N, C-alpha and C positions, 0 to 999 in steps of 0.2 A: 102805529101798532102799539096796543096796550099790553104790557107784560106784568103779570101779577105773580108774586112769589109767596107761597103759603108754607110757613115753616111748621111742619107736622109736629114731631116731638123734639125738634132741635131749634135752637135760636139761630136765626140767620144774622149775618153781619152785613154792614153796608158793602164790604168788599165782595161778599157772596152775591148780593143783589146786582152789583155792577157786572160781575162775571156772568150771571144768568142773562142779563140784558144783552151783553156782548155776544154770547153764544147763540142766543135766539135770533138776534139781528143777522148774524153770519149765516145761521141755518136757513133763515127765510130767503136770503139772497135776493135774486131778482123777483121773487114772488112776494116780497114784503108788502107791496100795495094791496095784495089779496088777503093778507093775514089780518083779520079783524081783532083777534084777541088771543092771548096765550096765558094759561094758568100753569105754573110750575110748582110742584110740591116735592119736598125733600124730607126723607125719613131715615131714621136709624132703626133698623128692624130688630137688632139684638142688643141694643144699649151698649153696655161696657164689655160685652163678650168678645168683641173683635170680629175679624173675618170680613168677607165680602157682603156687608150688610147695609151699606148706604144705598138707598133707592131714590131715584128721581123719576117722577111721572110728569109728563108734559101733555097737556090738552090744548089743542090749537084749533081755532075756527078759521078755515081757509076757504074763502068763497062760500059755497054751500055745504062744505064738508067739515066734519069734525075728525081730527086726527088725534089719536092717543098713542103715546109710546111710553114705555117704562124700561129703565135700565138700572142695573146695580153694579157697584164697584166697592173698592176698599176705602175710598174717601169721597167726601161730598163733591169736590170739584171734578173728580174723574167720572162720577155718576152723572153729573150735570152735562159734562162734555159728551159722554157716550149717548145720553138721551137726546141731546141737541143734534148729534150726527144722525141718529135714527130719524129724528123729525125731518131733517133736511132730505134724507132719502125718501121718506114717505111723501113729502110735499112734491118732490120732483116726479115721483112715480104717478101720483094722482093728477098732477096738473101739467103734464107735458104739453107743450104747444109748439 
Protein backbone atom coordinates (compact mmCIF):
# COMPACT_ATOMS: atom_id res chain seq x y z
CA UNK A 1 0.00 0.00 0.00
CA UNK A 2 1.44 3.32 -1.04
CA UNK A 3 0.94 6.22 1.41
CA UNK A 4 1.72 9.77 0.32
CA UNK A 5 1.76 12.72 2.73
CA UNK A 6 1.22 16.17 1.28
CA UNK A 7 2.13 18.96 3.65
CA UNK A 8 -0.23 21.76 2.71
CA UNK A 9 0.84 24.93 4.47
CA UNK A 10 2.84 23.16 7.18
CA UNK A 11 6.14 21.34 7.10
CA UNK A 12 5.84 17.70 7.99
CA UNK A 13 8.52 15.92 9.96
CA UNK A 14 9.79 12.35 9.59
CA UNK A 15 7.98 11.56 12.86
CA UNK A 16 4.69 12.84 11.41
CA UNK A 17 5.19 10.75 8.26
CA UNK A 18 5.83 7.65 10.38
CA UNK A 19 2.72 8.44 12.47
CA UNK A 20 0.63 8.78 9.28
CA UNK A 21 1.89 5.47 7.88
CA UNK A 22 1.22 3.70 11.18
CA UNK A 23 -2.31 5.10 11.47
CA UNK A 24 -3.19 4.31 7.85
CA UNK A 25 -1.87 0.75 8.15
CA UNK A 26 -3.91 0.25 11.31
CA UNK A 27 -6.99 1.83 9.70
CA UNK A 28 -6.78 -0.45 6.65
CA UNK A 29 -6.53 -3.51 8.86
CA UNK A 30 -7.56 -6.69 7.08
CA UNK A 31 -8.55 -4.67 4.01
CA UNK A 32 -4.93 -3.53 3.43
CA UNK A 33 -4.50 -5.78 0.36
CA UNK A 34 -7.43 -3.94 -1.27
CA UNK A 35 -6.01 -0.47 -0.56
CA UNK A 36 -4.12 0.65 -3.66
CA UNK A 37 -3.07 4.11 -2.57
CA UNK A 38 -3.62 6.71 0.11
CA UNK A 39 -3.02 10.45 -0.07
CA UNK A 40 -2.99 12.36 3.22
CA UNK A 41 -2.92 16.14 3.45
CA UNK A 42 -2.55 18.14 6.63
CA UNK A 43 -3.31 21.87 6.87
CA UNK A 44 -3.35 24.61 9.47
CA UNK A 45 -6.51 26.52 8.59
CA UNK A 46 -5.99 29.61 10.79
CA UNK A 47 -2.18 29.77 11.05
CA UNK A 48 -1.19 31.25 14.42
CA UNK A 49 -4.69 32.09 15.62
CA UNK A 50 -5.07 28.77 17.46
CA UNK A 51 -8.22 26.77 18.00
CA UNK A 52 -9.44 23.58 16.38
CA UNK A 53 -7.91 24.43 13.03
CA UNK A 54 -5.61 21.54 12.09
CA UNK A 55 -7.30 19.58 9.32
CA UNK A 56 -6.41 16.19 7.90
CA UNK A 57 -7.92 14.98 4.64
CA UNK A 58 -7.41 11.39 3.54
CA UNK A 59 -8.18 10.10 0.06
CA UNK A 60 -7.91 6.35 -0.39
CA UNK A 61 -8.47 4.07 -3.36
CA UNK A 62 -9.91 0.83 -2.03
CA UNK A 63 -10.77 -1.67 -4.73
CA UNK A 64 -12.91 0.31 -7.16
CA UNK A 65 -13.96 2.88 -4.58
CA UNK A 66 -12.54 6.27 -3.69
CA UNK A 67 -13.00 7.10 -0.02
CA UNK A 68 -12.49 10.66 1.21
CA UNK A 69 -12.61 11.69 4.87
CA UNK A 70 -11.74 14.98 6.56
CA UNK A 71 -11.36 15.66 10.27
CA UNK A 72 -10.17 18.64 12.31
CA UNK A 73 -8.61 18.91 15.75
CA UNK A 74 -6.45 21.11 17.95
CA UNK A 75 -3.18 19.52 16.82
CA UNK A 76 -1.87 17.68 13.78
CA UNK A 77 -1.52 14.27 15.37
CA UNK A 78 -5.05 14.33 16.76
CA UNK A 79 -6.45 15.40 13.36
CA UNK A 80 -4.54 12.57 11.66
CA UNK A 81 -5.75 10.02 14.22
CA UNK A 82 -9.38 11.14 13.90
CA UNK A 83 -9.24 11.04 10.09
CA UNK A 84 -7.64 7.58 10.17
CA UNK A 85 -10.45 6.32 12.45
CA UNK A 86 -13.02 7.75 10.03
CA UNK A 87 -11.21 6.04 7.15
CA UNK A 88 -11.34 2.72 9.00
CA UNK A 89 -15.09 3.04 9.54
CA UNK A 90 -15.66 4.03 5.90
CA UNK A 91 -13.62 1.09 4.59
CA UNK A 92 -15.45 -1.36 6.84
CA UNK A 93 -18.84 0.05 5.84
CA UNK A 94 -18.16 -0.13 2.09
CA UNK A 95 -16.33 -3.44 2.02
CA UNK A 96 -18.14 -5.70 4.41
CA UNK A 97 -17.63 -9.30 3.52
